N, C-alpha and C positions, 0 to 999 in steps of 0.2 A: 348477631346470630350466635347462639350458644349450642354447640354440638355435644359437649361433655360437661357434666356437673359432678365435682368430687367433694365429699365431706371429710373433713379431718376431725376425728372424734377422739376423746380422751378426757379422763378426769384430771382435775387441777393438781392433785397431789400424787399422781402416778406418772411413771416415766414412759409408759406405753402409749402409742398413738395408732389409731386404725384409719387408714385411708380407704374410704368406701365410695364406689361408683353408684350414684343415684340416677344419672342420666348418661347415656352413651350411644350415640348414633352408630358407632362402628363396632360395637361388641356388647358383651353381657354387662348388665347393671348390678349383678349380684356379687361380683368378685371384690375381694378386699386385699389390702396389703397391710402388714403389721410392722410398726417401727418402734425403736426405743430412742429416747432422747439422750444423747451423750454429749461429751464436751465438743466434739466436731460437728454436731448437728444430729439429724434423724438418720439412724442406721437401720437397715433392713433386718428383720428377724427371719431367718430361713425356716425355722421350725417353731411356730408359735406354741404348739401344744407342749413341747418339752420345756419351754420357758415358763409358761403359765402353771405348770405342774412341778417346777424345779424345786420349790421349797416345801413340797408335800412329803415330809419324811414320816410323820406319824399319821394315824387315822382316828381322830377322836370321834365320839358319837355326833351325828349331825352332818357329817361330811361325806360326799360321794362325787365321783367324776362323771360328767355327761359329755356326750358328743354332739356338737352343733355343726351344721353345714353353712359355710359362708360362700355362696356361689358354688364352685366345684371343689372347694377346699374344706376338708374336715378339720375341726378344731376341738381339742379336748380341753375342758375347763373344770375347775373344782367348784362345786356348789356347796355352800355351807348354810345350814338351817339352825335356828336356835329357838326352842320354846321355853317360856318361863311363866310362872304364876303371875297373873295379872294383879296389879295393886289397885286398879281402877274398876269401875263397874262395866266398862266397855273394853274388851280386849283389843290390843293393837295388832295391826298387820303392816309390816314394813318390808318393802322389797327394794334391793339395790342391784340393778342390772337386768331385771326382768320386769314385765308388766305387773303392776300392783293388782289389777283386777284379776289376772291369771292366778296370783297367789291365793286371793280370797276364794276364788272358785274351787281351787284344789283342796284348800283347807276344808271347805264345805263337803267335798266328796269324801275326804277322810272321816269326817264326822258322821255322815249319813250312811256310807257303804260299809265302812270297817267298824263304826261305833267308837271311834277314838274321841274321848271328851276333851276337845280343844276349845270349848266355849269359854272357859275361864283361863286360857292360856294366851299370852302374847306370842306371836309368831314372827320371827325375823329371818329374812332370806338375803343371801349375798353371793354374788359371783366374784371370785377372787381375781384380782388384776385390774378391776375397775372398768371392765368392758361391759357392753350392753348387748344382750341377745334376745331376740323375739322370735322364738321358734317353738312349735308345740312338742318337738322331740325331747325337750327338757322336762316335760310334765312328770314322767315316771321318776326322774331323779329328784324332783321337788317333793313328791309324795314320800319317797323312801328316806330322804334326808330329814324331813319333818318328823316322820315316825321314829327314825333313829334317835333324834334329839329327845323327843318325848319319852321314849322307852329307856334312854341312856344305854343303848346297845350300839356298838360300833359296827359299821359295814366293812368287810374285808377290803384292805387297801388296794388289792388287785382286781377289784370289781368295778365295772362300768354299766350304767343303766341308760337305755335308749327307748323312747316310746311316747306316744301321745296318749293322754288319758281322757276318756269321755265322762259325762256326768253320771253315768251309772257305774263307773269304776272299771269299765273295759279298757284294755290297752290296745290302741290302734296302731296300724303300721305307719312307717315313715319312709321317706324317699332316701335313695342312695345308701341303704343299710350296709352294703358290702364295703363301701369306702370308709364308713365310720368304723367297722370292725377291723379292717386292715390297719387303720391308724392307731387303734387301740392296741393291737398286737405289736405294732412297731415299738410302742412305748412300754411293753412288758405286762400288759393286763392279761390275766389268766381267765377271767370270767366275764361274759357279756350277757346281760339280761335284756332281751329284746322282745317285741311283740311276736306271738306265735305265728301270725299271718306272715310276718317277715321271714321267719325261720324256715317256713315251707318254700319260700322263693329263693333261698340262697343256693347258689350253684357251685361255688368254690369250696375248697377244703381249708380248714383253719385249725391251728393248734390250740387255740383257746376253747374253753367250754362255753358253748352257745346255749343259753337257757331261754326257751320260749315260754312266755306267759300270756294267758288270755285276759287276766284282770289284775288289779292291784293286790287282791288278796293272795294270789299265787305268788307274786313277787315278794310280798312281805313274809309269806310262810317259808319261802326258800331262804331268805336271809334271817329267819328266826326273829322277825319283828312282831310276830303274832303268837 
C-alpha cells in the first residue's frame, strides 16, 4: 500500500531540486519543497523566490518576472524570451520549463490579436533555474517577454506580470492573487500587472502600483511595447 508519492525534480546541470507531492492521503498534493545540492547533501531553501531572482541585476529586453503558485506557496521566477530571424523556412518554437504547446498558442495570439509578425521569427523561451512550471498565470509574462525581445525594449526591472491569456487576447483572472502580490512586494517589486477582474476583487492595501488590464493590448501599451 502506498499512501504518499513524492517526485524529486531537477535538471542535471542545476543544483536546485524540487520535492513535489503527487499523491498524499493525509494532505495536499500541490505543495512543494525546494532544496539545493551542497557538499553536505540537500539543504532546504527557505525563500525560493529570492534565490531564483538573486542573480537578476540587470533587465535586458525579453526578461520579466512572473508569479507562480505551487500549492499554497507563491514562487517568483524569471522568464526569458528570445526572438531571432529564422534561417530556415519553418520558424522554430523552443520552450524550456513550460509546455511547448502553450508557447506556440501564445505566439499565435500575438500574431493574430496584436499583429506582431512572428511568422519569420524563431521564438525561444526559458524559465531561469531549471524548474518546470505548468500554470496559466504565466501566460501574460510569456506574451510580454516575447514582445519585449522582438521590439528590443526592456521591461522595468521592478515590474511583475500575472494573468492567463485567452485566444482572443483577453487577460483572465487567476487564483490567490493577493498572495502573489504580497510575495512580489516582499522582494521589492513596485508594479504588478494583473487581470482587471482580479484587481476588482482585491481587499487589502498595497504599496506597489497595481495595474489592471483587460487584454494584452492594454498591458503592452502600458509597458510601451506598442
